[in-house]
C-alpha positions as CSV (number, residue, x, y, z in Angstrom):
1,X,10.1,55.7,-7.5
2,X,8.7,53.8,-9.6
3,X,12.0,52.4,-11.1
4,X,13.0,51.7,-7.6
5,X,10.1,49.7,-7.3
6,X,10.3,47.7,-10.4
7,X,14.3,47.0,-9.3
8,X,13.0,46.0,-6.0
9,X,10.4,43.5,-7.4
10,X,12.9,42.0,-9.6
11,X,15.4,41.5,-6.8
12,X,12.6,39.7,-5.0
13,X,11.9,37.2,-7.6
14,X,15.9,36.9,-8.4
15,X,16.0,35.8,-4.6
16,X,12.9,33.7,-4.8
17,X,14.2,32.3,-8.2
18,X,17.7,31.8,-5.9
19,X,15.9,30.0,-3.2
20,X,13.8,27.5,-5.4
21,X,17.1,26.9,-7.2
22,X,19.2,26.5,-4.2
23,X,16.4,24.0,-2.8
24,X,16.2,22.2,-6.0
25,X,20.1,21.4,-6.0
26,X,19.9,20.1,-2.3
27,X,16.9,17.8,-3.2
28,X,18.7,16.5,-6.4
29,X,22.2,16.3,-4.3
30,X,20.4,14.1,-1.8
31,X,18.8,12.0,-4.3
32,X,22.1,11.3,-6.0
33,X,23.8,10.0,-2.7
34,X,21.0,8.2,-1.9
35,X,21.3,6.6,-5.3
36,X,25.0,5.9,-4.9
37,X,24.3,4.5,-1.7
38,X,21.6,2.0,-3.0
39,X,23.9,1.0,-5.5
40,X,26.5,0.2,-3.4
41,X,24.0,-1.5,-1.3
42,X,22.6,-3.9,-4.5
43,X,26.4,-4.7,-5.6
44,X,27.0,-5.8,-1.5
45,X,23.6,-8.0,-2.0
46,X,24.7,-9.3,-5.2
47,X,28.4,-10.1,-3.9
48,X,26.5,-12.0,-0.8
49,X,24.1,-14.0,-3.2
50,X,27.1,-14.8,-5.3
51,X,28.8,-16.1,-2.0
52,X,25.6,-18.0,-0.7
53,X,24.9,-19.6,-4.4
54,X,28.8,-21.1,-4.3
55,X,28.5,-22.3,-0.8
56,X,25.0,-23.8,-1.5
57,X,26.8,-25.5,-4.9
58,X,29.4,-26.9,-2.6
59,X,27.2,-28.3,0.3
60,X,25.0,-29.9,-2.8
61,X,27.9,-31.7,-4.1
62,X,29.0,-32.8,-0.7
63,X,25.2,-34.1,-0.1
64,X,25.8,-35.9,-3.7
65,X,29.2,-37.4,-2.7
66,X,27.5,-38.4,0.8
67,X,24.6,-40.1,-1.3
68,X,26.7,-41.8,-3.0
69,X,29.0,-43.0,-0.2
70,X,25.8,-44.1,1.5
71,X,24.7,-46.3,-1.8
72,X,27.8,-47.9,-2.3
73,X,28.0,-48.9,1.6
74,X,24.7,-50.6,1.7
75,X,25.6,-52.2,-1.6
76,X,28.4,-54.1,-0.1
């Protein structure tokens, strides 16, 4: 009888460990998925910032050209 009780207790501990492990794995998988999503979002933001920066540089060049045109017009 005592052996059966020990086996039962050990099986219960094993089940608890398995449940704990499964829960930890679910949490880990969730964190990995979240990290991947965040990395993709960061890459998207980085691309958007590069595009915005390029457009800003182009706009700045246009303004410089306009300024030069205005200065040349005033001088004549």
